[in-house]
C-alpha positions in Angstrom: 21.4 3.4 -94.3 22.5 6.8 -92.9 22.9 7.2 -89.2 21.4 9.9 -87.0 23.0 10.2 -83.7 20.9 11.5 -80.8 23.0 13.7 -78.5 21.3 12.3 -75.4 21.5 9.6 -72.8 18.0 10.1 -71.7 16.4 6.7 -72.5 12.8 8.1 -72.3 13.6 10.9 -74.8 15.4 8.5 -77.1 12.4 6.1 -77.2 10.1 9.1 -77.9 12.2 10.4 -80.8 12.5 7.0 -82.3 8.8 6.5 -82.2 8.0 9.8 -83.9 10.8 9.5 -86.6 10.1 5.8 -87.4 9.8 4.7 -91.1 12.3 7.4 -92.2 15.4 6.2 -94.1 17.7 6.7 -91.1 19.2 4.4 -88.5 18.5 6.4 -85.3 21.0 5.6 -82.5 22.0 7.2 -79.2 25.4 8.6 -78.5 25.9 5.7 -76.0 25.4 3.2 -78.9 28.3 5.0 -80.7 30.6 4.8 -77.7 30.2 8.4 -76.6 28.3 7.8 -73.4 30.8 9.9 -71.5 30.3 12.9 -73.9 28.7 15.8 -72.2 28.3 19.5 -72.9 27.8 22.4 -70.5 24.4 23.9 -71.4 25.4 27.5 -70.7 23.6 29.0 -73.7 21.2 31.9 -73.2 18.4 30.2 -75.2 17.1 26.7 -75.9 18.4 27.0 -79.5 21.9 27.9 -78.3 22.0 24.9 -76.0 20.6 22.5 -78.7 23.1 23.6 -81.3 26.0 23.4 -78.8 25.2 19.8 -78.1 24.7 18.9 -81.7 27.8 20.7 -83.0 30.2 19.3 -80.4 29.1 15.7 -81.0 29.2 16.3 -84.8 32.9 17.3 -84.5 33.7 13.9 -82.9 31.6 11.7 -85.2 31.1 13.5 -88.6 27.6 12.0 -88.7 24.2 13.6 -88.7 23.5 14.7 -85.1 20.2 15.7 -83.5 20.1 17.4 -80.2 17.2 19.1 -78.4 16.7 21.4 -75.5 13.3 21.8 -73.8 12.1 24.2 -71.2 9.1 24.6 -69.0 8.1 28.3 -68.8 5.7 29.2 -65.9 4.0 32.6 -66.2 3.6 33.2 -62.5 7.3 32.6 -62.0 8.4 35.0 -64.7 9.2 32.2 -67.1 11.1 30.0 -64.6 12.4 27.3 -64.7 12.8 28.0 -68.5 16.2 27.1 -69.9 17.2 25.8 -66.5 14.4 23.3 -66.3 16.6 20.2 -66.2 18.7 21.5 -63.3 16.0 23.6 -61.6 16.6 22.3 -58.1 20.4 22.1 -58.5 22.7 19.1 -58.0 22.2 16.2 -57.8 19.8 16.5 -60.8 16.5 14.8 -60.0 13.0 14.9 -61.5 11.6 14.5 -58.0 13.5 17.5 -56.7 12.6 19.7 -59.7 9.0 18.9 -59.3 9.1 19.5 -55.6 10.7 22.9 -56.0 8.2 23.9 -58.7 5.3 23.1 -56.5 6.9 24.9 -53.5 7.4 28.0 -55.6 3.8 27.9 -56.8 2.4 27.4 -53.4 -0.8 29.5 -52.9 -1.0 30.4 -56.6 -4.6 29.7 -57.9 -5.2 27.5 -60.9 -6.1 30.3 -63.2 -2.7 31.8 -62.7 -0.7 28.6 -63.0 -0.5 28.9 -66.8 2.7 27.6 -68.5 4.0 26.3 -71.7 6.6 23.7 -72.8 8.9 24.5 -75.7 11.3 22.2 -77.5 13.9 23.3 -80.0 15.6 20.6 -82.1 18.9 21.3 -83.8 20.3 19.1 -86.6 23.8 19.2 -88.0 24.3 17.2 -91.2 27.5 15.4 -92.4 28.5 18.5 -94.4 27.9 20.9 -91.5 24.6 22.3 -92.7 22.3 23.1 -89.9 18.5 23.2 -89.5 16.2 23.7 -86.5 12.6 22.8 -85.7 10.5 23.8 -82.7 7.3 23.0 -81.0 5.4 24.5 -78.0 2.4 23.5 -76.0 0.3 25.4 -73.5 -1.1 24.1 -70.2 -1.2 24.6 -66.5 0.7 23.3 -63.5 -1.3 21.0 -61.3 -1.4 21.3 -57.5 0.1 17.9 -57.1 1.6 15.1 -59.2 -0.9 13.1 -61.2 -0.4 10.0 -63.2 2.2 7.2 -63.5 3.7 7.6 -67.0 6.2 10.0 -68.6 9.2 11.7 -67.0 10.4 15.2 -66.0 7.6 17.6 -65.3 5.0 15.3 -66.9 3.1 14.6 -63.7 2.5 18.3 -63.1 1.8 19.6 -66.6 -1.9 19.7 -67.5 -2.2 19.8 -71.3 -4.5 22.6 -72.4 -7.9 21.2 -73.6 -7.4 17.7 -72.1 -7.7 18.1 -68.4 -4.9 15.5 -68.1 -1.3 15.7 -67.2 1.2 14.1 -69.6 1.7 11.4 -66.9 -2.0 10.5 -67.2 -1.7 9.9 -70.9 -0.7 6.7 -72.6 2.6 7.0 -74.6 0.7 7.0 -77.9 -1.5 10.0 -76.9 1.5 12.0 -75.5 3.5 11.3 -78.7 0.7 12.8 -80.8 0.3 16.0 -78.7 3.5 16.9 -76.9 5.8 19.8 -77.5 8.6 17.4 -78.5 6.2 15.6 -80.9 5.2 18.9 -82.5 8.9 19.8 -82.9 9.8 16.4 -84.3 6.9 16.4 -86.8 8.1 19.8 -87.9 11.6 18.4 -88.2 10.2 15.4 -90.1 8.6 17.7 -92.7 11.8 19.6 -93.1 13.8 16.4 -93.6 11.3 15.0 -96.1 11.3 18.3 -98.0 15.1 18.8 -98.0 15.9 15.9 -100.2 18.6 14.9 -97.8 
């Protein structure tokens, strides 16, 4: 069975991707499983797509295998699109979900709910064994809560209220999130491309 290497050490993200791409004819493994846990790329691209491709291409050079990498950003309208492509390191070093969420809430202090609109966007880049590349993306609208809500998920999940649900991602069970999330939409789009590509 062909391998797909995920250019990520984020265990939550890996579980999510495996769940959505299950039953496909690929053995999905993390870069850590391949002995590349030390591998890291500076995400200095000017877009989610640039960052995703950089991560995929650099690991592909080392392995020669199919590599999937993604980059996700949270874009908040009242903050002119921040944190955007800097979402993972929004609050600086050391990187921490807690610090990122705290800074986002601080920067939105006093902003009423109707103006706390935002969207998540995920771009997935794939580099195949022969170097061919494809992308898939997904986005999801919502609003930023006044405080963290829920116990599940990771990242900005406790603050992002999914449009039409009234719930943050952290208030959803994994199965519900995996049907509705921006990453789920991107992965389903990727799955369709993989199934239609004959690869």
